[in-house]
Phi, psi and omega in degrees: 000130182267114181263007177289146184276149173293161178305323181293316180291324177294323176295319177299314181300314181294322179297315181287326175301316179295316178300316181299319183279326185272328186251312185284308187304316183291339188250332195292332180301319180292318177300316182298316180296325182271359184055047187244136179289131187273075185303319184294324178290319179297319178299320179295321177297324177296317179296331178283349180085013186291328180287345180254010187309306187269017184248154183292152181297330182297338178250021176092006182272186182258355178075020180268207182210188184290335176294317178297317179299317180299321178299318180294315181297320179297315182293321178295316183289342174298336181252316181200136182273335178298315178294318182296317182289331175298317177291315182301312181292322179297325181273300189290323186255333182271306186265327186299321177302321180291321178297317185279325190237353185284158172286167178300322178296316178297320179295316180295325183286317192255321191296317180303320181286326176290320181293329180278348185081006177298321175230160174246148174248157179229168189233105185265088182246304188292141178236156184305323182261004185260308183060232181291341180274073184293343178284347181271043183295133176252341175300136183240155174217123177243144180271119178277110184293337181287326183247352185056048179231149169277136176247113190252135176222134178153189183221140173236150181226160178060042186262118183280141177068020188269347185227022179282169177293343182248011175293126183256334184197157170230127174267122186243147171266141183209152176282121182248007180163194179233142176280166180305330180273005178093349180288154181292142172267115184254130180235163179249134185225135179276126178243110178295146176299142179088000178296133180306137181090347179268110185247133178253122180286164174300159180300147174293153168269106190253160174290319182219191184051042189285349175256016174248165185257121179220128187213168170264144181238143176229148184231116181238099183052044178286128183248127175225155181301151177302331180292351178279358173300130181260115183074200182280146174296134180088357180253009184300318182294315179296321179299315184282339170297320177294317178302319180293322177302313180291321181297333179294329175294318179296317178293326177296320177295319178298314179299322177298318178298317178298317179298320179289323177300324177295323175295312181305311182292325181290320177297314179301313182293320182295334177280327186271326186279123179252141174212135181056037171087008179204162178300142181294340176292347176283348179276131184298328179299319178289318180302314183293322180296315180291324177299318177295322178297317179296319178301316181293316180296318180297316180294321177298322179296316178299322182293313183287326178292324177297313179298318180295319180298321178294318178299312182297326181280357181078020180264161175301139184218004185304310181296315182295324177294319179294319177300314182295317181294316180298312184289315184295322180292324178296313183285335175297315178295316180301311183292324178295319178296315182292322179295320177297320179295319179297323180283348180062222182299328180293332178293345179266359181262132185294344179289344179265133183305329183293333176295319177294319180295322178297318180290326184280339190289323190297324182298337181294337177274359184241306185291157180057033182099118181296167177300326178293321177295320178299319179295323176299316180296318180295316178299320179295318179294335177277358178084014181276342181232134180279000000 
């Protein structure tokens, strides 16, 4: 299998690599320290067409695919994960559900603005009492026959891109009835930002991803038209399982970028930092540690690209996506820890990128399905679980 990139994809990768180093790197530290959303950087990503990468041109996209998106996410995360997760969530969780399951009217209304970065979309799945058990949804939506509107009540938590000044919509999962066996019927419904009764809490105080937007959402008799149902009624849970499968490839690419960024910063520091009369990179202990970090980043890259290639080819990819997400998040944490150690006391200072990477890495083992959930999925795909 040839993992070399086509000339077009290599040009895209290089363009975003340059953007990350020239535009993101000089500014993102200040945004991160202030816990401030980087609107100017996001606007520039929109002008570059990055939010529309995997969507068709007829709806304002770039006509690319998940491999192209992964390349962009990896290059951004080599410099900063807050910017990368803003793009990942905007594409994989905000716009992709509408692209895959929306009606033509919904696509015409929302996708051009989402693809341009004019607005961001969010994905309201996780609930305070649910966590990894996304099927235990308590948010409800009942159809009012008098007004032909959905009436939504409930709470969602840890929702990325849900409270920015440019957030345009949140797609939420809600119980809309009961199946014959008594299990909840879960559907997905589009809720435009600013709908009465839809309340966005202040931003969370987070360990990492401090320049990204993450909030709790509450719905108190929120009314939206019946036409805002996304896909078939009762298929919301199945739809979002597919969204999560694809999103794991994107998170794996992001984790790979963070792991590679730790290598980049460690190589640079090991060349510049002198101790006992020579660069610390001359010490075999440092050389071996960085070599192991490079090995892990390289292997993670092969894993996510393999999963993306299978997705693009229309082949089964669930197991490969889980493998890539599990491995890349693990090595991101490993490399961030080792990079901080290589930097010594400076690695504990926020002015150094590795301090930010150390703080940002841990969420990768939790978000988009915990590492334990990935192992469950892999075991199921191996036939160990019925």
